[in-house]
C-alpha positions as CSV (number, residue, x, y, z in Angstrom):
1,M,-94.2,-70.7,-60.5
2,R,-94.0,-74.3,-59.1
3,S,-94.4,-75.9,-62.5
4,A,-91.6,-73.7,-63.9
5,A,-89.2,-74.6,-61.1
6,V,-89.5,-78.4,-61.4
7,P,-88.1,-78.6,-65.0
8,L,-85.2,-76.3,-63.9
9,V,-84.3,-78.6,-60.9
10,L,-84.5,-81.7,-63.2
11,A,-82.2,-79.9,-65.7
12,V,-79.7,-79.1,-63.1
13,N,-79.6,-82.6,-61.7
14,S,-79.3,-84.0,-65.2
15,L,-76.3,-81.7,-65.9
16,L,-74.6,-82.7,-62.6
17,A,-75.1,-86.3,-63.3
18,L,-73.7,-85.8,-66.8
19,V,-70.4,-84.4,-65.4
20,G,-70.2,-87.0,-62.7
21,R,-71.0,-84.7,-59.8
22,Q,-74.4,-85.9,-58.5
23,L,-74.5,-84.3,-55.0
24,P,-75.3,-86.4,-51.9
25,D,-78.2,-85.6,-49.6
26,V,-76.5,-84.5,-46.4
27,N,-79.8,-84.5,-44.6
28,S,-80.3,-88.2,-45.0
29,R,-76.8,-89.5,-44.2
30,Q,-73.5,-88.4,-42.6
31,I,-70.5,-87.5,-44.7
32,S,-67.6,-89.3,-43.2
33,V,-64.0,-87.9,-42.9
34,T,-61.7,-90.4,-44.5
35,E,-57.9,-90.8,-44.6
36,S,-57.9,-89.3,-48.1
37,D,-59.0,-85.9,-46.6
38,C,-55.8,-85.4,-44.7
39,T,-52.5,-83.8,-45.7
40,H,-49.2,-85.8,-45.7
41,N,-49.7,-88.1,-48.6
42,G,-53.4,-88.4,-47.9
43,R,-53.3,-90.1,-44.5
44,F,-53.8,-89.2,-40.9
45,H,-51.5,-90.3,-38.1
46,E,-52.8,-91.6,-34.8
47,K,-52.6,-88.4,-32.8
48,Q,-54.3,-86.3,-35.4
49,W,-57.1,-88.8,-35.6
50,H,-57.5,-88.9,-31.8
51,Y,-58.1,-85.1,-31.8
52,L,-60.4,-85.2,-34.7
53,M,-62.7,-87.8,-33.1
54,A,-62.3,-86.7,-29.5
55,P,-65.6,-86.6,-27.6
56,F,-64.6,-83.9,-25.2
57,R,-66.2,-80.4,-25.2
58,W,-62.9,-78.7,-24.2
59,N,-59.7,-79.4,-26.1
60,V,-56.3,-77.8,-26.3
61,V,-53.9,-78.7,-29.1
62,V,-50.2,-77.9,-28.9
63,C,-48.1,-78.7,-31.9
64,S,-44.7,-77.9,-33.5
65,R,-44.6,-75.9,-36.6
66,R,-45.9,-77.4,-39.9
67,A,-47.6,-80.3,-37.9
68,G,-51.0,-80.0,-39.6
69,K,-53.0,-78.6,-36.7
70,S,-54.9,-76.0,-38.9
71,K,-55.7,-78.8,-41.4
72,S,-57.1,-80.8,-38.4
73,A,-59.2,-77.9,-37.5
74,V,-60.7,-77.8,-41.0
75,L,-61.5,-81.5,-40.8
76,K,-63.1,-81.2,-37.4
77,G,-65.3,-78.4,-38.6
78,F,-66.2,-80.4,-41.6
79,R,-67.2,-83.4,-39.5
80,V,-69.4,-81.3,-37.2
81,L,-71.1,-79.5,-40.1
82,T,-71.9,-82.6,-42.1
83,S,-72.8,-85.0,-39.2
84,K,-75.3,-82.7,-37.5
85,P,-78.0,-80.8,-39.3
86,E,-78.2,-77.1,-38.5
87,A,-74.8,-77.3,-36.7
88,R,-72.9,-74.1,-36.2
89,V,-69.1,-73.8,-36.3
90,A,-66.9,-70.7,-35.7
91,Y,-63.2,-70.4,-36.4
92,V,-61.3,-67.5,-34.8
93,T,-57.7,-66.4,-35.3
94,L,-55.7,-63.2,-35.0
95,I,-55.4,-62.1,-38.6
96,R,-58.4,-62.1,-41.0
97,R,-56.4,-63.1,-44.1
98,N,-55.3,-66.2,-42.3
99,C,-59.0,-67.1,-41.7
100,R,-59.4,-67.2,-45.4
101,K,-56.1,-69.0,-46.1
102,Y,-56.2,-71.7,-43.4
103,F,-59.9,-72.4,-42.8
104,Y,-62.4,-70.8,-45.2
105,K,-60.9,-71.8,-48.5
106,P,-59.7,-75.3,-47.4
107,L,-63.2,-76.0,-46.0
108,V,-65.0,-74.8,-49.1
109,N,-62.7,-76.9,-51.3
110,L,-63.2,-80.0,-49.1
111,L,-67.0,-79.6,-49.2
112,R,-67.0,-79.2,-53.0
113,A,-64.6,-82.2,-53.3
114,K,-67.1,-84.3,-51.4
115,G,-69.9,-83.1,-53.6
116,I,-71.7,-81.1,-50.9
117,L,-73.8,-78.2,-52.0
118,C,-73.0,-75.0,-50.1
119,S,-73.4,-71.3,-50.5
120,T,-70.5,-69.1,-49.6
121,N,-69.8,-65.4,-48.9
122,S,-66.1,-64.6,-49.3
123,Q,-66.6,-61.1,-47.8
124,D,-68.1,-62.3,-44.5
125,L,-66.3,-65.6,-44.7
126,T,-69.5,-67.6,-44.2
127,I,-70.5,-71.0,-45.5
128,E,-74.1,-72.5,-45.5
129,L,-74.8,-76.1,-46.2
130,D,-78.1,-77.6,-47.6
131,N,-78.6,-79.4,-44.3
132,G,-78.9,-76.0,-42.5
133,S,-75.4,-76.1,-41.0
134,F,-73.4,-72.8,-40.9
135,A,-69.8,-71.9,-40.5
136,Q,-68.1,-68.5,-40.1
137,A,-64.4,-67.4,-39.8
138,F,-63.5,-64.4,-37.7
139,G,-60.3,-62.3,-37.5
140,C,-59.9,-60.8,-34.1
141,S,-57.0,-58.5,-33.5
142,T,-58.7,-55.6,-31.5
143,M,-61.2,-55.2,-28.8
144,A,-63.6,-53.8,-31.3
145,E,-63.5,-57.1,-33.3
146,V,-64.4,-59.0,-30.2
147,E,-67.9,-57.5,-30.6
148,T,-68.3,-59.2,-34.0
149,V,-68.1,-62.6,-32.3
150,R,-70.8,-61.9,-29.8
151,G,-74.5,-62.7,-30.0
152,D,-74.5,-66.1,-31.7
153,A,-74.8,-69.7,-30.6
154,W,-72.2,-72.3,-31.6
155,D,-71.7,-76.1,-31.5
156,L,-68.0,-75.7,-31.9
157,V,-65.6,-72.7,-31.7
158,I,-62.0,-73.2,-32.8
159,V,-59.4,-70.6,-31.7
160,D,-56.4,-71.1,-33.9
161,E,-52.9,-69.7,-33.2
162,A,-54.1,-69.0,-29.6
163,Q,-50.5,-68.2,-28.5
164,S,-50.5,-65.1,-30.7
165,F,-53.3,-63.2,-29.0
166,R,-52.6,-60.5,-26.5
167,D,-53.6,-61.7,-23.0
168,E,-56.3,-59.1,-22.4
169,L,-57.7,-59.6,-25.9
170,I,-58.1,-63.4,-25.7
171,R,-59.5,-63.2,-22.2
172,A,-62.2,-60.7,-23.3
173,L,-62.9,-62.9,-26.4
174,I,-63.4,-66.0,-24.4
175,D,-65.1,-64.6,-21.3
176,E,-67.3,-62.0,-22.9
177,A,-68.0,-63.4,-26.4
178,I,-67.4,-67.2,-26.8
179,M,-68.3,-68.9,-23.5
180,P,-71.8,-67.4,-23.3
181,S,-72.4,-68.5,-27.0
182,L,-71.8,-72.2,-26.1
183,T,-74.4,-72.5,-23.4
184,D,-77.6,-72.9,-25.5
185,R,-76.2,-75.7,-27.7
186,K,-73.8,-77.2,-25.2
187,G,-71.0,-76.4,-27.7
188,G,-67.3,-77.2,-27.5
189,L,-64.2,-75.0,-27.5
190,D,-60.9,-75.9,-28.9
191,F,-57.6,-74.0,-28.6
192,L,-54.9,-74.7,-31.2
193,G,-51.4,-73.2,-31.1
194,T,-47.6,-73.5,-30.9
195,P,-45.6,-72.6,-27.8
196,P,-44.7,-68.9,-27.7
197,P,-41.1,-67.7,-27.4
198,A,-41.8,-66.5,-23.8
199,G,-42.3,-70.1,-22.6
200,Q,-44.6,-71.0,-19.7
201,V,-46.5,-67.7,-19.5
202,G,-49.7,-66.2,-20.8
203,F,-53.2,-67.3,-21.4
204,F,-52.4,-70.2,-23.8
205,W,-50.0,-71.8,-21.2
206,E,-52.7,-71.3,-18.5
207,I,-55.2,-73.2,-20.6
208,F,-52.7,-76.0,-21.4
209,S,-51.6,-76.5,-17.8
210,S,-55.0,-75.9,-16.1
211,G,-56.2,-79.5,-16.3
212,N,-59.6,-78.4,-17.5
213,F,-59.0,-79.1,-21.2
214,E,-58.2,-82.4,-22.9
215,K,-54.6,-82.1,-24.1
216,H,-53.6,-83.1,-27.7
217,S,-50.0,-82.8,-28.8
218,W,-48.0,-83.9,-31.8
219,T,-45.0,-82.8,-33.8
220,L,-43.6,-83.4,-37.3
221,F,-41.7,-86.3,-35.9
222,D,-45.0,-88.0,-35.0
223,N,-46.0,-88.3,-38.6
224,P,-44.8,-91.6,-40.0
225,W,-45.2,-90.4,-43.6
226,I,-42.8,-87.5,-43.3
227,D,-39.1,-88.1,-44.3
228,T,-37.3,-87.2,-41.1
229,S,-34.0,-86.9,-43.0
230,E,-35.4,-83.7,-44.5
231,L,-36.1,-82.3,-41.1
232,V,-32.6,-83.2,-40.0
233,E,-31.3,-81.3,-43.0
234,D,-33.5,-78.3,-42.1
235,V,-32.1,-78.2,-38.6
236,K,-28.6,-78.5,-39.8
237,V,-29.0,-75.6,-42.3
238,R,-30.4,-73.4,-39.5
239,G,-27.5,-74.2,-37.2
240,L,-29.7,-75.5,-34.5
241,T,-28.9,-78.2,-31.9
242,P,-31.4,-80.4,-29.9
243,E,-30.6,-78.1,-26.9
244,H,-31.5,-74.9,-28.7
245,A,-34.7,-73.2,-27.6
246,I,-35.9,-72.7,-31.2
247,Y,-35.5,-76.4,-31.9
248,K,-37.4,-77.4,-28.8
249,R,-40.2,-74.9,-29.5
250,E,-40.6,-75.2,-33.3
251,Y,-39.7,-78.8,-33.8
252,L,-40.8,-80.5,-30.5
253,G,-43.6,-78.2,-29.5
254,L,-42.3,-77.6,-26.0
255,F,-42.9,-74.6,-23.8
256,V,-39.4,-73.2,-23.4
257,V,-38.1,-69.6,-23.2
258,D,-36.3,-68.3,-26.3
259,P,-34.4,-65.3,-25.0
260,D,-33.3,-64.2,-28.5
261,S,-36.9,-63.7,-29.5
262,L,-37.8,-61.5,-26.5
263,V,-37.7,-57.7,-27.0
264,F,-36.9,-56.7,-23.4
265,E,-34.0,-58.4,-21.5
266,Y,-35.9,-58.5,-18.2
267,Q,-34.6,-61.2,-15.9
268,P,-36.4,-62.1,-12.7
269,G,-34.3,-61.5,-9.6
270,R,-31.8,-59.2,-11.3
271,N,-34.5,-56.7,-12.4
272,D,-36.9,-56.9,-9.4
273,L,-37.6,-54.0,-7.1
274,T,-35.7,-54.3,-3.8
275,D,-36.6,-53.2,-0.3
276,D,-33.9,-50.5,-0.4
277,F,-35.4,-49.0,-3.6
278,D,-38.9,-47.9,-2.9
279,P,-40.0,-44.8,-4.9
280,D,-41.5,-42.3,-2.6
281,P,-43.1,-39.0,-3.9
282,E,-42.9,-37.5,-0.4
283,D,-39.1,-37.9,-0.2
284,S,-37.3,-34.9,-1.8
285,A,-34.5,-37.2,-2.8
286,W,-36.7,-39.0,-5.3
287,M,-37.3,-37.7,-8.8
288,F,-39.8,-39.0,-11.4
289,S,-40.5,-39.1,-15.1
290,M,-43.8,-40.0,-16.8
291,G,-44.7,-41.7,-20.2
292,I,-48.2,-41.7,-21.8
293,D,-49.2,-44.1,-24.5
294,L,-52.6,-43.3,-26.1
295,G,-55.3,-45.7,-27.3
296,Y,-59.0,-46.5,-27.3
297,S,-59.6,-50.0,-28.5
298,D,-56.0,-50.5,-27.4
299,R,-55.4,-49.1,-23.9
300,D,-54.3,-45.7,-22.6
301,A,-51.3,-46.3,-20.4
302,I,-49.3,-44.2,-18.0
303,S,-45.9,-45.3,-16.7
304,V,-44.0,-43.5,-13.9
305,L,-40.3,-44.2,-13.3
306,G,-38.4,-43.0,-10.3
307,W,-34.8,-42.6,-9.2
308,R,-32.8,-41.1,-6.3
309,K,-30.6,-38.1,-6.9
310,D,-28.0,-39.5,-4.5
311,D,-28.0,-43.1,-5.9
312,E,-24.5,-43.8,-7.0
313,K,-25.7,-47.1,-8.6
314,H,-27.8,-45.0,-11.1
315,R,-30.8,-47.2,-10.6
316,I,-34.3,-46.4,-12.0
317,G,-37.5,-48.3,-11.1
318,E,-41.2,-48.7,-11.7
319,A,-43.1,-46.3,-9.4
320,W,-46.6,-46.7,-10.9
321,T,-48.1,-48.3,-14.0
322,W,-51.7,-47.9,-15.1
323,Q,-53.6,-48.9,-18.3
324,Q,-57.3,-49.0,-19.4
325,N,-59.2,-49.0,-22.6
326,H,-62.4,-47.4,-23.9
327,L,-61.8,-44.1,-22.1
328,H,-62.8,-40.7,-23.4
329,L,-60.6,-37.6,-22.9
330,D,-62.3,-36.4,-19.8
331,Q,-61.8,-39.8,-18.0
332,L,-58.2,-39.9,-19.1
333,S,-57.6,-36.4,-18.0
334,E,-58.7,-37.3,-14.4
335,V,-56.3,-40.1,-14.2
336,F,-53.4,-38.1,-15.7
337,L,-53.9,-35.0,-13.5
338,A,-54.1,-37.2,-10.4
339,A,-50.9,-38.9,-11.3
340,V,-49.1,-35.5,-12.0
341,R,-50.2,-34.2,-8.6
342,K,-49.0,-37.2,-6.8
343,W,-45.7,-37.9,-8.6
344,R,-44.7,-34.4,-9.7
345,P,-42.7,-35.6,-12.7
346,V,-39.7,-33.6,-13.9
347,A,-40.5,-34.5,-17.5
348,V,-43.4,-36.1,-19.4
349,V,-43.2,-37.8,-22.8
350,G,-46.3,-38.7,-24.8
351,D,-47.4,-40.7,-27.8
352,N,-47.8,-38.1,-30.5
353,G,-48.4,-40.5,-33.4
354,G,-51.0,-38.9,-35.6
355,H,-53.1,-35.8,-35.4
356,G,-55.6,-37.3,-32.9
357,A,-52.8,-38.2,-30.5
358,T,-51.3,-34.7,-30.7
359,K,-54.6,-33.1,-30.0
360,C,-55.1,-35.3,-26.9
361,L,-51.7,-34.4,-25.6
362,K,-52.3,-30.7,-26.2
363,S,-55.6,-31.0,-24.3
364,L,-53.9,-32.6,-21.4
365,E,-51.2,-29.8,-21.3
366,A,-54.0,-27.2,-21.3
367,R,-55.8,-28.8,-18.5
368,W,-52.8,-28.9,-16.2
369,G,-51.6,-25.4,-17.1
370,N,-47.8,-24.9,-17.5
371,L,-46.8,-28.5,-18.3
372,E,-45.1,-29.4,-21.5
373,I,-45.5,-33.0,-22.9
374,Q,-42.5,-33.9,-25.0
375,S,-42.7,-36.1,-28.1
376,K,-41.9,-39.8,-27.9
377,P,-38.5,-41.1,-29.1
378,S,-38.2,-41.2,-32.9
379,S,-36.7,-44.7,-33.0
380,V,-38.4,-47.6,-31.2
381,A,-35.3,-49.8,-31.7
382,D,-33.0,-47.2,-30.1
383,S,-35.2,-46.6,-27.1
384,V,-35.6,-50.4,-26.6
385,A,-31.8,-50.7,-26.7
386,L,-31.3,-48.0,-24.0
387,V,-33.9,-49.8,-21.8
388,N,-32.1,-53.1,-22.3
389,D,-28.7,-51.5,-21.4
390,D,-30.2,-50.7,-18.0
391,L,-31.9,-54.1,-17.7
392,R,-28.6,-56.0,-18.4
393,A,-26.7,-53.8,-15.9
394,G,-29.4,-54.4,-13.2
395,K,-30.2,-50.7,-13.1
396,M,-33.8,-51.0,-14.3
397,L,-36.1,-52.5,-11.6
398,W,-39.7,-53.6,-12.0
399,E,-42.5,-55.0,-9.8
400,V,-42.0,-58.8,-9.6
401,N,-45.7,-59.5,-10.5
402,G,-46.4,-56.2,-12.1
403,I,-47.7,-55.2,-15.6
404,L,-44.2,-54.4,-17.0
405,A,-42.6,-57.7,-16.0
406,G,-45.6,-59.7,-17.2
407,D,-45.8,-58.0,-20.6
408,A,-42.0,-58.2,-21.1
409,K,-42.4,-62.0,-21.2
410,L,-44.8,-61.8,-24.1
411,T,-43.3,-59.1,-26.3
412,T,-41.3,-60.5,-29.1
413,W,-39.4,-59.5,-32.3
414,V,-40.7,-60.3,-35.7
415,P,-38.8,-63.6,-36.7
416,G,-35.7,-62.6,-38.6
417,K,-35.9,-58.9,-37.6
418,K,-34.4,-58.9,-34.1
419,G,-33.6,-55.4,-33.1
420,I,-35.6,-54.0,-36.0
421,E,-39.3,-54.7,-35.7
422,I,-41.5,-55.7,-32.8
423,S,-44.1,-58.3,-33.5
424,S,-47.7,-57.2,-33.6
425,S,-48.9,-60.5,-32.1
426,F,-48.6,-58.9,-28.7
427,H,-48.5,-55.2,-28.0
428,S,-47.9,-53.7,-24.6
429,D,-49.2,-50.2,-24.1
430,A,-47.6,-50.1,-20.6
431,L,-44.1,-51.0,-22.0
432,A,-44.5,-48.2,-24.6
433,G,-45.3,-45.8,-21.8
434,M,-42.3,-47.1,-19.8
435,R,-40.0,-46.5,-22.8
436,Y,-41.2,-42.9,-23.1
437,A,-40.6,-42.3,-19.3
438,H,-37.2,-43.8,-19.6
439,S,-36.3,-41.5,-22.5
440,C,-36.6,-38.4,-20.4
441,A,-35.2,-39.7,-17.1
442,Y,-31.7,-38.6,-16.0
443,H,-31.0,-41.3,-13.3
444,F,-27.5,-41.6,-14.8
445,A,-26.6,-38.2,-13.2
446,G,-27.0,-39.4,-9.6
447,K,-24.3,-38.6,-7.1
448,A,-23.7,-40.2,-3.7
449,K,-24.6,-38.0,-0.9
450,K,-21.7,-36.8,1.2
451,T,-21.8,-38.2,4.7
452,A,-21.3,-35.9,7.7
453,K,-17.8,-35.8,9.1
454,T,-17.0,-36.7,12.7
455,Q,-15.2,-34.3,15.0
456,D,-12.0,-36.3,14.9
457,E,-12.0,-36.1,11.1
458,I,-12.6,-32.3,11.3
459,D,-9.7,-31.9,13.9
460,C,-7.4,-34.0,11.7
461,E,-8.1,-31.9,8.6
462,N,-7.5,-28.6,10.6
463,L,-4.2,-30.0,11.8
464,K,-3.1,-30.7,8.3
465,K,-4.1,-27.3,7.1
466,R,-2.1,-25.6,9.9
467,K,0.9,-27.8,9.1
468,K,0.8,-26.8,5.4
469,L,0.5,-23.1,6.4
470,R,3.5,-23.3,8.7
471,E,5.6,-25.0,6.0
472,A,4.6,-22.3,3.5
473,M,5.6,-19.5,5.9
474,L,9.0,-21.1,6.6
475,H,9.5,-21.6,2.9
476,G,8.7,-18.0,2.2
477,R,11.2,-16.7,4.9
478,A,14.0,-18.9,3.4
479,Q,13.5,-17.2,0.0
480,Y,14.0,-13.6,1.4
481,R,17.1,-14.2,3.6
């Protein structure tokens, strides 16, 4: 077997030499990253190079759009894989097809362009080098996919488009899967992203502002090899000004709020619960509605809204919000029945999307007895519009630091589809439950309670009645004379 293998190896090497592709021995020397490996006319700029060669374990990169941050991630992965035998690199982003597009294929192409032998698996998105180094790309959009990142040890983990992850998802990803995997090899963790439309909120902002990560930032304007006149033309065509939130976020990489991108028009102060509006299930003047959004990897969520029958301002507010994932039906039933007993809702609306959801709702109905759970609104856009009407009018009130107010700052429209389609980059189960509860509430029918009359007011009214009666009697006598 050995004698047969030797001529085969020699033949392969002769063929590679013939076509000019004799491969280097990556075990004996480091493969350097050069300027020709970068985008933008084959050159790095200073801030990109600073990130690429940074000696820090913990890094956060905040860039404008089209600034080359994902390309920088490929090059950093390449440097680690080729400079350290048996190195292990992981790349994680929200959508699996973007793993292939922005990391796996560019890295494979770069390795081959450098003449480095590697075996690849396009199904698992894995790459193995001859020096024993290994890389894998992961798409992680659900709690179930967090499990796929567990159980390995890494020298470097890159989380790209970190601003797009739902808060609870990326926290679970980092705390439960990634951080334990860095201990054995003293690995590093890099977050890359663009500021989200909600501004200075969410996990990505916490990382950037924490002071625990080395900050790297650059924009298109930092690249000396880009024709800025083209950028000026782009801005002009889009009708943007330097003061516009989109310009600051997408062209300058700044954390600013872009109200036009947010689905819910929640405004702190205007839409916060007040001391004179405190939903109380023991007060007969209060009425409640309930919304249920079902999930498993996503969370089950229950939202209860309350209003007073005698509130002439027609306000409606957050009474109770709950959400949790990985519950079976018996566990959900316990929470649901306890909530019904406490709040005694006049109406309940549930998520009936799909046969499984309908079965769950029917089971909840049966366990309570004579309770009907209505179907959710047929149009998401219409129910959002009705909620926003009450938010703008100051009639919808939420807990200042509650789940609804927090999630509203992260829920955005798909770019170019405002009022039509909500982005899947962040999904709030609690806000879905709130929309359902709002759809069956009738706070708009509130009437002010009549105040008790004083004795003077009663005497005055009686006097007026007697006067009218006397006048009527005199008028009647004049008719019959």
